[in-house]
N, C-alpha and C positions, 0 to 999 in steps of 0.2 A: 468642518463639513457641517452643513445644516440642511434641514428638509427643503427640498426644491432645488439644491444645488445640482448642476449637471455633473455627470460622471462619464469620462471617456475611457474605453477599453484600449489599452495600447498593446496588449499581447494576450493571446489566448493559446495556451499549450495544446500540443496534439493529443495528449493523455487525458483521460477522465479522472485522475487521482485528485481528490479533495482533501482538504485538512480533516474533515470528518472521516473519510475512508481511511486515511493513514492512522488516525487515532484508534479506530476500531481494529485495524490490522495489528497493531502492537499491544493492544490491551485485551480485548475480549473475543475477537474474531480472527484467530491466528490463520485460518484458511485463506484470508485475503493477502497474507504476505507474499505469495507467489505472484499475485498481480502487481504488487509494488516492485518486486524484482524485476519484472519485465520492462518497467519504465526506466530502470537505472537511476532512479531519483534518490535512492537512500545513500547516506554517507557509507563509507567503506565498512566501518565497524558494525553498522546496523545491518548492512547487507549480509555480512558474514553470518550474523545472528539469524536473520531471516532465512537464509539459505539453509542453515542447520535445522531450523524449525520446520521449513517446508519439506526437507528431506524426511524428517522424523514423521510427518504426516503422510507421506507417501508409504513409508514402511509400514505404518499401522493400517492403512488402507489395504495394502497387499496382503498382509496378515489376515485381515477380516475376510478376504476373498478366498484364501487358500484353506 
């Protein structure tokens, strides 16, 4: 591919998950994991880890409120 070449979009997914969002979710912004879980795009092993992490975030938030 070179400058000036045309690009045709052949598929645009319904979700707004980007590579950058996924990277942030699994590295520095764990609060984004719930958003990834809703899309069902994570492989099974990663989804289990994300669910566990998201549940822990909810527990911490509830403790802060009580």
